[in-house]
Backbone as CSV, one residue per row, in Angstrom:
resi,resn,N_x,N_y,N_z,CA_x,CA_y,CA_z,C_x,C_y,C_z
1,UNK,6.990,-30.386,-3.233,5.718,-29.660,-3.340,5.906,-28.186,-2.981
2,UNK,6.618,-27.950,-1.852,6.860,-26.574,-1.431,7.687,-25.831,-2.464
3,UNK,8.692,-26.537,-3.036,9.530,-25.897,-4.043,8.739,-25.558,-5.289
4,UNK,7.781,-26.426,-5.647,6.950,-26.169,-6.818,6.086,-24.932,-6.619
5,UNK,5.508,-24.809,-5.419,4.675,-23.640,-5.105,5.518,-22.370,-5.141
6,UNK,6.692,-22.431,-4.518,7.575,-21.270,-4.493,8.008,-20.902,-5.904
7,UNK,8.338,-21.904,-6.707,8.766,-21.650,-8.083,7.641,-20.997,-8.885
8,UNK,6.404,-21.440,-8.648,5.248,-20.845,-9.338,5.083,-19.381,-8.966
9,UNK,5.220,-19.077,-7.670,5.093,-17.695,-7.199,6.178,-16.812,-7.814
10,UNK,7.409,-17.325,-7.844,8.531,-16.524,-8.321,8.472,-16.270,-9.825
11,UNK,7.712,-17.106,-10.538,7.606,-16.934,-11.988,6.220,-16.463,-12.428
12,UNK,5.418,-16.062,-11.459,4.060,-15.604,-11.759,4.082,-14.202,-12.346
13,UNK,3.326,-13.998,-13.426,3.156,-12.653,-13.981,2.289,-11.860,-13.007
14,UNK,2.858,-10.822,-12.415,2.152,-10.090,-11.360,0.944,-9.319,-11.882
15,UNK,0.891,-9.065,-13.175,-0.306,-8.450,-13.742,-1.512,-9.368,-13.595
16,UNK,-1.284,-10.679,-13.740,-2.373,-11.645,-13.544,-2.793,-11.688,-12.077
17,UNK,-1.803,-11.581,-11.185,-2.114,-11.565,-9.750,-2.983,-10.371,-9.409
18,UNK,-2.635,-9.198,-9.925,-3.400,-7.981,-9.656,-4.817,-8.096,-10.197
19,UNK,-4.945,-8.591,-11.431,-6.266,-8.744,-12.050,-7.120,-9.712,-11.236
20,UNK,-6.512,-10.829,-10.822,-7.250,-11.824,-10.043,-7.710,-11.296,-8.701
21,UNK,-6.813,-10.619,-7.983,-7.161,-10.069,-6.673,-8.225,-8.981,-6.795
22,UNK,-8.094,-8.121,-7.804,-9.088,-7.066,-8.008,-10.460,-7.664,-8.307
23,UNK,-10.494,-8.695,-9.136,-11.771,-9.337,-9.479,-12.435,-9.938,-8.243
24,UNK,-11.639,-10.595,-7.407,-12.187,-11.243,-6.213,-12.700,-10.213,-5.217
25,UNK,-11.860,-9.247,-4.871,-12.233,-8.300,-3.824,-13.314,-7.323,-4.290
26,UNK,-13.247,-6.879,-5.540,-14.277,-5.963,-6.022,-15.638,-6.661,-6.070
27,UNK,-15.645,-7.941,-6.445,-16.896,-8.710,-6.455,-17.449,-8.856,-5.045
28,UNK,-16.578,-9.165,-4.096,-17.019,-9.303,-2.707,-17.629,-8.005,-2.190
29,UNK,-17.081,-6.883,-2.606,-17.613,-5.585,-2.172,-19.020,-5.344,-2.702
30,UNK,-19.359,-5.937,-3.822,-20.685,-5.725,-4.413,-21.752,-6.646,-3.821
31,UNK,-21.335,-7.805,-3.316,-22.317,-8.811,-2.894,-22.399,-8.979,-1.382
32,UNK,-21.499,-8.320,-0.635,-21.512,-8.493,0.824,-21.748,-7.166,1.517
33,UNK,-22.039,-7.253,2.802,-22.188,-6.039,3.596,-20.853,-5.317,3.715
34,UNK,-20.881,-3.997,3.681,-19.649,-3.210,3.732,-19.751,-2.118,4.792
35,UNK,-18.625,-1.718,5.386,-18.670,-0.685,6.426,-18.965,0.714,5.895
36,UNK,-18.714,0.962,4.595,-18.954,2.277,4.004,-19.791,2.119,2.742
37,UNK,-20.774,2.981,2.581,-21.655,2.930,1.419,-21.179,3.949,0.376
38,UNK,-20.760,3.446,-0.778,-20.272,4.299,-1.851,-21.117,4.096,-3.107
39,UNK,-21.255,5.142,-3.891,-21.997,5.065,-5.140,-21.041,5.150,-6.333
40,UNK,-21.561,4.814,-7.500,-20.812,4.922,-8.759,-19.511,4.138,-8.709
41,UNK,-19.603,2.888,-8.273,-18.398,2.076,-8.132,-17.779,1.726,-9.483
42,UNK,-18.615,1.569,-10.514,-18.093,1.251,-11.830,-17.201,2.353,-12.372
43,UNK,-17.646,3.598,-12.233,-16.864,4.748,-12.682,-15.578,4.866,-11.868
44,UNK,-15.683,4.657,-10.578,-14.523,4.718,-9.683,-13.499,3.657,-10.076
45,UNK,-13.969,2.457,-10.377,-13.095,1.362,-10.798,-12.370,1.727,-12.093
46,UNK,-13.114,2.234,-13.074,-12.529,2.590,-14.365,-11.439,3.643,-14.210
47,UNK,-11.719,4.667,-13.402,-10.735,5.734,-13.185,-9.440,5.169,-12.600
48,UNK,-9.558,4.263,-11.634,-8.372,3.728,-10.977,-7.613,2.741,-11.860
49,UNK,-8.311,2.019,-12.719,-7.641,1.098,-13.643,-6.727,1.858,-14.604
50,UNK,-7.068,3.096,-14.931,-6.250,3.884,-15.849,-4.820,4.075,-15.317
51,UNK,-4.670,4.181,-13.998,-3.332,4.322,-13.417,-2.503,3.066,-13.685
52,UNK,-3.134,1.910,-13.551,-2.425,0.649,-13.760,-2.035,0.478,-15.222
53,UNK,-2.890,0.930,-16.120,-2.583,0.840,-17.551,-1.342,1.664,-17.884
54,UNK,-1.297,2.893,-17.372,-0.133,3.757,-17.619,1.126,3.159,-17.003
55,UNK,1.003,2.651,-15.762,2.153,2.063,-15.080,2.675,0.845,-15.846
56,UNK,1.774,-0.007,-16.312,2.177,-1.206,-17.049,2.939,-0.837,-18.318
57,UNK,2.467,0.192,-19.007,3.142,0.642,-20.230,4.544,1.158,-19.928
58,UNK,4.679,1.951,-18.874,5.984,2.509,-18.516,6.938,1.432,-18.005
59,UNK,6.376,0.417,-17.339,7.209,-0.614,-16.730,7.829,-1.561,-17.746
60,UNK,7.383,-1.504,-18.994,8.038,-2.291,-20.031,9.529,-1.982,-20.037
61,UNK,9.861,-0.722,-19.772,11.264,-0.311,-19.701,11.792,-0.301,-18.272
62,UNK,11.043,0.292,-17.358,11.584,0.574,-16.029,11.763,-0.667,-15.157
63,UNK,10.910,-1.665,-15.286,11.108,-2.891,-14.512,12.383,-3.592,-14.951
64,UNK,12.628,-3.600,-16.257,13.863,-4.208,-16.761,15.087,-3.489,-16.215
65,UNK,15.008,-2.167,-16.134,16.116,-1.384,-15.584,16.326,-1.700,-14.108
66,UNK,15.231,-1.831,-13.373,15.315,-2.159,-11.949,15.965,-3.519,-11.742
67,UNK,15.524,-4.511,-12.509,16.079,-5.855,-12.400,17.559,-5.859,-12.771
68,UNK,17.914,-5.132,-13.825,19.317,-5.056,-14.240,20.188,-4.500,-13.114
69,UNK,19.735,-3.437,-12.472,20.510,-2.811,-11.396,20.690,-3.748,-10.214
70,UNK,19.621,-4.437,-9.828,19.708,-5.350,-8.685,20.610,-6.536,-9.004
71,UNK,20.491,-7.064,-10.205,21.341,-8.196,-10.586,22.810,-7.777,-10.670
72,UNK,23.071,-6.545,-11.092,24.452,-6.051,-11.108,25.010,-5.995,-9.687
73,UNK,24.205,-5.497,-8.752,24.629,-5.452,-7.347,24.888,-6.854,-6.809
74,UNK,24.024,-7.802,-7.175,24.195,-9.186,-6.720,25.453,-9.821,-7.312
75,UNK,25.697,-9.547,-8.574,26.886,-10.100,-9.239,28.161,-9.643,-8.547
76,UNK,28.158,-8.415,-8.075,29.334,-7.864,-7.384,29.251,-8.075,-5.874
77,UNK,28.245,-8.854,-5.431,28.081,-9.231,-4.020,28.131,-8.021,-3.094
78,UNK,27.314,-7.037,-3.453,27.239,-5.807,-2.662,26.059,-5.907,-1.696
79,UNK,26.293,-5.663,-0.418,25.224,-5.687,0.573,25.558,-6.536,1.781
80,UNK,24.902,-6.256,2.890,25.221,-6.881,4.173,25.031,-8.389,4.205
81,UNK,24.023,-8.898,3.505,23.752,-10.335,3.561,24.841,-11.169,2.892
82,UNK,25.692,-10.523,2.116,26.804,-11.254,1.514,27.937,-11.494,2.511
83,UNK,27.815,-10.898,3.697,28.828,-11.116,4.734,28.565,-12.384,5.533
84,UNK,27.366,-12.955,5.374,27.011,-14.179,6.100,26.377,-15.181,5.130
85,UNK,26.318,-16.428,5.538,25.673,-17.450,4.726,24.417,-17.940,5.447
86,UNK,23.278,-17.837,4.759,22.017,-18.335,5.311,21.301,-19.143,4.231
87,UNK,20.437,-20.084,4.623,19.729,-20.907,3.639,18.895,-20.063,2.680
88,UNK,18.635,-20.595,1.502,17.915,-19.889,0.446,16.551,-19.389,0.915
89,UNK,15.775,-20.274,1.557,14.429,-19.899,2.013,14.510,-18.800,3.061
90,UNK,15.432,-18.921,3.996,15.598,-17.905,5.043,15.977,-16.563,4.430
91,UNK,16.845,-16.599,3.413,17.255,-15.362,2.759,16.078,-14.703,2.044
92,UNK,15.200,-15.528,1.455,13.998,-14.989,0.809,13.106,-14.272,1.816
93,UNK,12.848,-14.933,2.956,11.957,-14.362,3.961,12.548,-13.107,4.605
94,UNK,13.850,-13.152,4.894,14.524,-11.966,5.417,14.478,-10.848,4.386
95,UNK,14.628,-11.220,3.113,14.569,-10.238,2.040,13.226,-9.540,1.976
96,UNK,12.134,-10.308,2.137,10.788,-9.728,2.143,10.665,-8.710,3.276
97,UNK,11.158,-9.073,4.458,11.086,-8.166,5.602,11.890,-6.893,5.360
98,UNK,13.073,-7.029,4.752,13.937,-5.862,4.550,13.425,-4.962,3.432
99,UNK,12.817,-5.548,2.402,12.171,-4.710,1.383,11.016,-3.924,2.020
100,UNK,10.267,-4.593,2.885,9.152,-3.927,3.558,9.660,-2.855,4.525
101,UNK,10.761,-3.138,5.193,11.387,-2.186,6.114,11.808,-0.929,5.356
102,UNK,12.420,-1.117,4.190,12.836,0.026,3.369,11.635,0.827,2.907
103,UNK,10.591,0.129,2.476,9.383,0.803,2.008,8.725,1.601,3.122
104,UNK,8.773,1.087,4.352,8.228,1.823,5.499,8.864,3.208,5.592
105,UNK,10.184,3.279,5.480,10.884,4.557,5.626,10.648,5.467,4.425
106,UNK,10.562,4.879,3.243,10.251,5.686,2.058,8.840,6.254,2.172
107,UNK,7.903,5.411,2.594,6.516,5.835,2.768,6.428,6.947,3.809
108,UNK,7.154,6.770,4.883,7.151,7.779,5.941,7.709,9.107,5.417
109,UNK,8.779,9.034,4.633,9.361,10.245,4.050,8.403,10.901,3.073
110,UNK,7.560,10.091,2.416,6.608,10.625,1.438,5.557,11.521,2.074
111,UNK,5.410,11.436,3.383,4.452,12.279,4.095,5.096,13.545,4.661
112,UNK,6.415,13.635,4.596,7.099,14.789,5.185,7.898,15.610,4.167
113,UNK,8.381,14.974,3.119,9.141,15.682,2.080,8.152,16.223,1.043
114,UNK,8.088,17.531,0.861,7.066,18.130,-0.015,6.988,17.532,-1.417
115,UNK,8.132,17.322,-2.077,8.105,16.778,-3.431,7.510,15.374,-3.443
116,UNK,7.911,14.551,-2.483,7.396,13.188,-2.409,5.902,13.188,-2.100
117,UNK,5.461,14.098,-1.239,4.045,14.177,-0.894,3.195,14.559,-2.099
118,UNK,3.704,15.431,-2.955,2.962,15.830,-4.157,2.598,14.612,-5.002
119,UNK,3.502,13.638,-5.054,3.222,12.409,-5.796,2.331,11.471,-4.980
120,UNK,2.644,11.337,-3.706,1.955,10.351,-2.870,0.510,10.737,-2.560
121,UNK,0.212,12.032,-2.551,-1.144,12.458,-2.201,-2.169,11.978,-3.226
122,UNK,-1.737,11.588,-4.428,-2.666,11.022,-5.412,-3.342,9.791,-4.824
123,UNK,-2.583,8.964,-4.129,-3.149,7.767,-3.502,-4.103,8.142,-2.374
124,UNK,-3.734,9.133,-1.586,-4.555,9.533,-0.440,-5.765,10.373,-0.842
125,UNK,-5.819,10.797,-2.083,-6.912,11.663,-2.537,-8.254,10.941,-2.591
126,UNK,-8.231,9.616,-2.607,-9.462,8.850,-2.806,-10.397,8.993,-1.600
127,UNK,-11.531,9.623,-1.821,-12.501,9.856,-0.740,-13.445,8.677,-0.555
128,UNK,-13.396,7.702,-1.456,-14.250,6.511,-1.356,-13.391,5.276,-1.562
129,UNK,-12.555,4.982,-0.593,-11.572,3.918,-0.733,-12.216,2.542,-0.847
130,UNK,-11.768,1.788,-1.846,-12.169,0.393,-1.980,-11.021,-0.379,-2.613
131,UNK,-11.264,-1.611,-3.063,-10.196,-2.464,-3.584,-9.456,-1.834,-4.758
132,UNK,-10.148,-1.043,-5.570,-9.491,-0.441,-6.736,-8.541,0.686,-6.347
133,UNK,-8.616,1.161,-5.110,-7.701,2.202,-4.640,-6.267,1.702,-4.622
134,UNK,-6.082,0.389,-4.566,-4.744,-0.202,-4.637,-4.015,0.269,-5.896
135,UNK,-4.767,0.529,-6.964,-4.178,0.920,-8.244,-3.931,2.423,-8.332
136,UNK,-4.527,3.196,-7.428,-4.451,4.659,-7.525,-3.139,5.172,-6.934
137,UNK,-2.098,5.027,-7.690,-0.797,5.610,-7.381,-0.314,6.340,-8.626
138,UNK,0.285,7.488,-8.425,0.871,8.164,-9.581,2.020,7.307,-10.101
139,UNK,2.038,6.967,-11.390,3.096,6.100,-11.927,4.504,6.597,-11.638
140,UNK,4.703,7.919,-11.624,6.031,8.457,-11.343,6.473,8.135,-9.918
141,UNK,5.520,8.063,-8.986,5.888,7.719,-7.618,6.391,6.282,-7.546
142,UNK,5.662,5.365,-8.168,6.045,3.958,-8.102,7.374,3.709,-8.804
143,UNK,7.610,4.414,-9.910,8.832,4.190,-10.676,10.021,4.911,-10.069
144,UNK,9.883,6.213,-9.841,11.016,7.019,-9.393,11.335,6.830,-7.914
145,UNK,10.312,6.580,-7.106,10.523,6.517,-5.657,10.630,5.071,-5.167
146,UNK,9.611,4.274,-5.403,9.595,2.932,-4.810,10.491,1.939,-5.547
147,UNK,10.547,2.021,-6.872,11.452,1.123,-7.585,12.908,1.494,-7.318
148,UNK,13.177,2.780,-7.219,14.517,3.219,-6.825,14.829,2.752,-5.404
149,UNK,13.810,2.762,-4.542,13.977,2.274,-3.176,14.336,0.800,-3.133
150,UNK,13.769,0.012,-4.043,14.107,-1.413,-4.110,15.583,-1.610,-4.469
151,UNK,16.071,-0.796,-5.403,17.483,-0.874,-5.781,18.360,-0.480,-4.598
152,UNK,17.946,0.561,-3.876,18.675,1.005,-2.696,18.724,-0.091,-1.634
153,UNK,17.589,-0.753,-1.402,17.528,-1.838,-0.420,18.440,-2.990,-0.827
154,UNK,18.444,-3.306,-2.123,19.309,-4.376,-2.612,20.773,-4.036,-2.388
155,UNK,21.129,-2.767,-2.610,22.512,-2.347,-2.431,22.959,-2.340,-0.983
156,UNK,22.072,-1.966,-0.075,22.422,-1.896,1.351,22.440,-3.285,1.985
157,UNK,21.384,-4.053,1.727,21.213,-5.327,2.438,21.656,-6.553,1.639
158,UNK,21.912,-6.388,0.342,22.293,-7.552,-0.458,21.109,-8.397,-0.868
159,UNK,19.977,-7.756,-1.176,18.755,-8.464,-1.543,18.742,-8.759,-3.039
160,UNK,18.054,-9.826,-3.422,18.031,-10.190,-4.832,16.642,-10.051,-5.432
161,UNK,16.544,-10.356,-6.725,15.285,-10.214,-7.448,14.249,-11.210,-6.952
162,UNK,14.662,-12.421,-6.582,13.715,-13.418,-6.081,12.992,-12.919,-4.837
163,UNK,13.743,-12.318,-3.913,13.123,-11.772,-2.704,12.179,-10.637,-3.048
164,UNK,12.535,-9.833,-4.047,11.667,-8.729,-4.456,10.369,-9.247,-5.063
165,UNK,10.457,-10.281,-5.891,9.257,-10.871,-6.494,8.342,-11.441,-5.411
166,UNK,8.929,-12.156,-4.440,8.132,-12.708,-3.344,7.520,-11.594,-2.506
167,UNK,8.272,-10.520,-2.294,7.769,-9.350,-1.571,6.542,-8.773,-2.265
168,UNK,6.616,-8.605,-3.580,5.485,-8.055,-4.310,4.291,-9.006,-4.304
169,UNK,4.546,-10.302,-4.301,3.448,-11.268,-4.212,2.681,-11.056,-2.906
170,UNK,3.404,-10.944,-1.808,2.761,-10.757,-0.508,2.144,-9.361,-0.378
171,UNK,2.854,-8.361,-0.875,2.369,-6.987,-0.655,1.073,-6.742,-1.400
172,UNK,0.901,-7.327,-2.591,-0.351,-7.122,-3.309,-1.520,-7.764,-2.575
173,UNK,-1.287,-8.924,-1.986,-2.341,-9.565,-1.190,-2.709,-8.673,-0.009
174,UNK,-1.692,-8.162,0.685,-1.942,-7.281,1.825,-2.634,-5.997,1.390
175,UNK,-2.196,-5.406,0.277,-2.782,-4.146,-0.170,-4.260,-4.289,-0.498
176,UNK,-4.641,-5.383,-1.134,-6.059,-5.578,-1.449,-6.870,-5.844,-0.184
177,UNK,-6.299,-6.579,0.760,-6.973,-6.777,2.042,-7.166,-5.448,2.768
178,UNK,-6.137,-4.604,2.755,-6.130,-3.361,3.529,-7.048,-2.285,2.947
179,UNK,-7.188,-2.257,1.635,-7.959,-1.180,1.010,-9.411,-1.560,0.727
180,UNK,-9.731,-2.824,0.720,-11.080,-3.254,0.336,-12.130,-2.778,1.327
181,UNK,-13.280,-2.442,0.788,-14.412,-1.971,1.579,-15.223,-3.176,2.053
182,UNK,-14.660,-3.888,3.025,-15.265,-5.117,3.526,-15.204,-5.133,5.052
183,UNK,-16.103,-5.900,5.648,-16.032,-6.134,7.087,-14.998,-7.230,7.359
184,UNK,-14.168,-7.012,8.373,-13.195,-8.016,8.788,-13.395,-8.292,10.280
185,UNK,-13.113,-9.521,10.724,-13.263,-9.843,12.149,-12.383,-8.951,13.014
186,UNK,-12.941,-8.438,14.095,-12.204,-7.527,14.961,-11.052,-8.215,15.686
187,UNK,-11.178,-9.549,15.888,-10.120,-10.239,16.613,-8.798,-10.251,15.848
188,UNK,-8.823,-9.976,14.548,-7.587,-9.918,13.777,-6.642,-8.854,14.324
189,UNK,-7.230,-7.734,14.807,-6.406,-6.626,15.296,-5.599,-6.996,16.532
190,UNK,-6.125,-7.906,17.345,-5.484,-8.260,18.611,-4.623,-9.514,18.510
191,UNK,-4.594,-10.135,17.328,-3.804,-11.364,17.144,-2.741,-11.134,16.072
192,UNK,-3.102,-11.395,14.842,-2.163,-11.174,13.742,-1.752,-9.705,13.655
193,UNK,-2.649,-8.824,14.121,-2.387,-7.396,14.054,-1.289,-6.904,14.975
194,UNK,-0.774,-7.761,15.828,0.367,-7.371,16.663,1.647,-7.321,15.844
195,UNK,1.675,-8.068,14.736,2.864,-8.126,13.888,2.589,-7.626,12.475
196,UNK,1.422,-8.030,11.930,1.114,-7.709,10.538,0.114,-6.558,10.433
197,UNK,0.140,-5.870,9.286,-0.816,-4.793,9.036,-2.187,-5.402,8.754
198,UNK,-3.180,-4.993,9.523,-4.555,-5.417,9.320,-5.337,-4.294,8.624
199,UNK,-6.464,-4.623,7.981,-7.250,-3.593,7.290,-7.600,-2.394,8.166
200,UNK,-7.977,-2.635,9.419,-8.342,-1.526,10.306,-7.150,-0.617,10.603
201,UNK,-5.937,-1.163,10.559,-4.742,-0.330,10.738,-4.573,0.618,9.553
202,UNK,-4.695,0.059,8.363,-4.435,0.877,7.173,-5.563,1.874,6.922
203,UNK,-6.750,1.547,7.361,-7.849,2.513,7.239,-7.543,3.786,8.023
204,UNK,-6.883,3.647,9.155,-6.480,4.817,9.941,-5.560,5.701,9.109
205,UNK,-4.682,5.075,8.346,-3.731,5.804,7.507,-4.438,6.631,6.427
206,UNK,-5.629,6.212,6.037,-6.389,6.939,5.014,-7.424,7.886,5.612
207,UNK,-7.444,7.993,6.948,-8.332,8.944,7.607,-7.992,10.366,7.159
208,UNK,-9.016,11.193,6.977,-8.835,12.518,6.398,-7.972,13.449,7.249
209,UNK,-8.062,13.330,8.552,-7.296,14.214,9.428,-5.814,13.854,9.384
210,UNK,-4.973,14.836,9.162,-3.543,14.609,8.981,-2.907,13.925,10.188
211,UNK,-3.433,14.186,11.370,-2.913,13.545,12.578,-2.877,12.028,12.411
212,UNK,-3.876,11.474,11.729,-3.948,10.038,11.502,-3.312,9.631,10.173
213,UNK,-3.440,10.502,9.168,-2.844,10.180,7.869,-1.344,9.941,8.008
214,UNK,-0.695,10.699,8.885,0.744,10.554,9.105,1.031,9.495,10.158
215,UNK,0.519,8.308,9.940,0.749,7.189,10.855,0.535,5.880,10.100
216,UNK,0.859,4.765,10.756,0.634,3.432,10.193,1.148,3.330,8.752
217,UNK,2.446,3.543,8.587,3.058,3.599,7.263,3.387,2.224,6.687
218,UNK,3.427,1.189,7.508,3.840,-0.139,7.041,2.818,-0.730,6.081
219,UNK,3.298,-1.614,5.220,2.418,-2.309,4.282,2.177,-3.764,4.678
220,UNK,3.196,-4.433,5.192,3.054,-5.837,5.591,3.232,-5.999,7.092
221,UNK,4.316,-5.449,7.639,4.621,-5.633,9.063,4.315,-4.355,9.848
222,UNK,3.209,-4.361,10.585,2.862,-3.215,11.433,3.887,-3.069,12.555
223,UNK,4.705,-4.091,12.705,5.782,-4.086,13.687,6.662,-2.852,13.540
224,UNK,6.883,-2.391,12.303,7.733,-1.205,12.097,7.098,0.027,12.749
225,UNK,5.793,0.186,12.589,5.119,1.333,13.202,5.138,1.239,14.722
226,UNK,4.976,0.049,15.229,4.985,-0.127,16.687,6.381,0.162,17.249
227,UNK,7.415,-0.255,16.526,8.784,-0.065,17.004,9.231,1.396,16.921
228,UNK,8.785,2.090,15.871,9.296,3.445,15.622,8.287,4.538,15.953
229,UNK,7.254,4.198,16.716,6.362,5.195,17.292,5.402,5.871,16.336
230,UNK,5.047,5.211,15.244,4.122,5.825,14.285,2.784,5.079,14.214
231,UNK,2.526,4.217,15.182,1.257,3.489,15.200,0.169,4.326,15.876
232,UNK,-0.983,4.417,15.226,-2.153,5.080,15.822,-3.388,4.249,15.540
233,UNK,-4.432,4.530,16.309,-5.663,3.759,16.204,-6.872,4.684,16.168
234,UNK,-7.876,4.291,15.393,-9.154,5.000,15.353,-10.229,3.984,14.993
235,UNK,-11.342,3.958,15.713,-12.426,3.024,15.373,-12.950,3.278,13.964
236,UNK,-13.363,2.226,13.306,-13.810,2.295,11.914,-14.947,3.292,11.737
237,UNK,-15.886,3.308,12.668,-17.065,4.155,12.502,-16.750,5.652,12.578
238,UNK,-15.518,6.003,13.000,-15.155,7.419,13.084,-14.336,7.886,11.881
239,UNK,-14.158,7.015,10.918,-13.257,7.334,9.808,-13.953,8.053,8.661
240,UNK,-13.196,8.959,8.038,-13.614,9.627,6.816,-12.402,9.679,5.907
241,UNK,-12.521,9.087,4.733,-11.378,8.923,3.859,-11.077,10.151,3.010
242,UNK,-9.826,10.195,2.508,-9.454,11.180,1.507,-8.718,12.382,2.072
243,UNK,-8.606,13.404,1.226,-8.003,14.681,1.595,-9.003,15.788,1.296
244,UNK,-9.137,16.727,2.214,-10.114,17.801,2.063,-9.891,18.558,0.761
245,UNK,-8.616,18.794,0.423,-8.301,19.598,-0.761,-8.596,18.880,-2.079
246,UNK,-8.959,17.599,-2.002,-9.282,16.855,-3.224,-10.746,16.441,-3.277
247,UNK,-11.563,17.028,-2.446,-12.985,16.716,-2.496,-13.614,17.387,-3.722
248,UNK,-14.612,16.751,-4.298,-15.259,17.258,-5.502,-14.984,16.354,-6.681
249,UNK,-15.971,16.153,-7.529,-15.873,15.205,-8.634,-14.728,15.539,-9.589
250,UNK,-14.526,16.823,-9.887,-13.471,17.213,-10.830,-12.091,16.820,-10.306
251,UNK,-11.866,17.003,-9.002,-10.561,16.716,-8.426,-10.344,15.226,-8.159
252,UNK,-11.358,14.423,-8.422,-11.224,12.982,-8.303,-10.962,12.320,-9.659
253,UNK,-10.910,13.102,-10.715,-10.746,12.539,-12.052,-9.296,12.126,-12.299
254,UNK,-9.125,11.138,-13.138,-7.805,10.612,-13.481,-6.896,11.709,-14.029
255,UNK,-7.380,12.504,-14.958,-6.545,13.506,-15.609,-6.121,14.606,-14.641
256,UNK,-7.020,15.014,-13.736,-6.651,16.034,-12.755,-5.582,15.496,-11.808
257,UNK,-5.760,14.267,-11.349,-4.817,13.702,-10.395,-3.461,13.416,-11.028
258,UNK,-3.447,13.083,-12.302,-2.171,12.843,-12.978,-1.337,14.126,-13.060
259,UNK,-2.005,15.265,-13.206,-1.260,16.525,-13.278,-1.103,17.201,-11.918
260,UNK,-1.793,16.699,-10.906,-1.810,17.355,-9.594,-0.442,17.505,-8.929
261,UNK,0.533,16.582,-9.135,1.849,16.820,-8.515,2.533,18.082,-9.001
262,UNK,2.117,18.568,-10.145,2.744,19.748,-10.725,1.930,21.021,-10.471
263,UNK,0.866,20.866,-9.659,0.033,22.003,-9.289,0.304,22.389,-7.836
264,UNK,0.190,23.658,-7.526,0.345,24.101,-6.142,-1.001,23.950,-5.441
265,UNK,-1.103,22.955,-4.594,-2.339,22.662,-3.868,-2.013,22.675,-2.380
266,UNK,-2.559,23.611,-1.661,-2.291,23.714,-0.227,-2.907,22.542,0.516
267,UNK,-2.144,21.973,1.424,-2.664,20.879,2.234,-3.568,21.431,3.322
268,UNK,-4.783,20.921,3.389,-5.756,21.363,4.382,-5.766,20.341,5.510
269,UNK,-5.421,20.784,6.710,-5.394,19.874,7.856,-6.269,20.418,8.966
270,UNK,-6.736,19.508,9.805,-7.613,19.897,10.908,-6.800,20.189,12.154
271,UNK,-7.218,21.192,12.910,-6.560,21.487,14.183,-7.040,20.558,15.285
272,UNK,-8.119,19.834,14.994,-8.695,18.943,15.996,-7.928,17.640,16.044
273,UNK,-7.435,17.260,17.192,-6.760,15.981,17.377,-7.618,15.123,18.289
274,UNK,-8.269,14.061,17.741,-9.146,13.221,18.547,-8.397,12.544,19.684
275,UNK,-9.136,12.093,20.649,-8.525,11.494,21.835,-8.226,10.018,21.660
276,UNK,-8.837,9.363,20.652,-8.629,7.929,20.455,-7.285,7.717,19.756
277,UNK,-6.201,7.595,20.503,-4.892,7.446,19.880,-4.083,6.348,20.533
278,UNK,-3.195,5.762,19.729,-2.134,4.875,20.197,-2.592,3.734,21.094
279,UNK,-3.786,3.270,20.913,-4.214,2.068,21.630,-3.889,0.873,20.741
280,UNK,-3.266,-0.123,21.312,-2.792,-1.223,20.476,-3.886,-2.215,20.125
281,UNK,-4.894,-2.376,20.957,-5.903,-3.385,20.636,-7.269,-3.020,21.203
282,UNK,-7.826,-1.868,20.827,-9.112,-1.462,21.384,-10.257,-2.185,20.709
283,UNK,-11.349,-2.381,21.406,-12.520,-2.939,20.746,-13.152,-1.894,19.852
284,UNK,-13.710,-2.326,18.730,-14.392,-1.414,17.823,-15.840,-1.840,17.689
285,UNK,-16.737,-0.901,17.719,-18.137,-1.223,17.539,-18.381,-1.666,16.109
286,UNK,-19.268,-2.613,15.925,-19.615,-3.054,14.589,-20.458,-2.002,13.911
287,UNK,-20.175,-1.759,12.606,-20.973,-0.828,11.825,-22.119,-1.547,11.173
288,UNK,-23.179,-0.830,10.857,-24.270,-1.408,10.107,-23.816,-1.685,8.695
289,UNK,-24.143,-2.861,8.190,-23.727,-3.232,6.847,-24.512,-2.440,5.829
290,UNK,-23.837,-2.129,4.723,-24.495,-1.474,3.614,-23.930,-2.024,2.347
291,UNK,-24.673,-1.945,1.276,-24.227,-2.468,-0.001,-23.567,-1.374,-0.816
292,UNK,-22.477,-1.728,-1.512,-21.914,-0.810,-2.468,-22.780,-0.808,-3.696
293,UNK,-22.673,0.257,-4.483,-23.501,0.382,-5.657,-22.633,0.621,-6.888
294,UNK,-22.937,-0.089,-7.951,-22.236,0.118,-9.217,-22.816,1.320,-9.938
């Protein structure tokens, strides 16, 4: 039974997974109370879907190239895990952790290296974050930076395509949980949140002030941020999403954001550094529920 489930996951078309998760979480945002009240959700959804359409078209070639490179590395038994023998399931789980570990460092570099930030700021530009924000990545960032990072991780650690597929299965679930405009139980932060990234952790990462934006880089294991000193905390009710330099309807459009990496846009940061920092499990006041609007 377990093997059947695992086999299904490893052979699942991830486009169907994304569509299914988006349908579930976007629907929940419309029918349940939410911590942030946003308008024009239909238009926002459409704009963000355009990124996924472009990425899917480009990936017809680039995913095949990524898989070819990783399989070549595996065929030549390149990487640290080839120095030891571990069971198949254990290797898969370790592989998921190491892909996430690599992504943590790439993500962290994307906030400090100017060229990488030009691409990555497209994701952070969203001033009204919801489930569809998961799709708002510049396609060049995902292809040139993160897919290349997967090949790099495979070469260093000896990871295979199966571990990468399982990693993406988990990461999409986490990404939709983290970006959705939904209320989540506060006790998650003090339990599962000691090891895994919880929605309230990732919301801090999307806070407008750079002091917070440059923190909580992990996607699955918040453990990386805790270990390497990049974990920060801010109560939900104090958050404001996006980047100051991308405020305004024109700068939120798909076409503007697609060309924005090639434009000189000064980063606007606040000199104010709030006092609520680096607390591992603070209580957060509940926000008044509000409905999202299509």
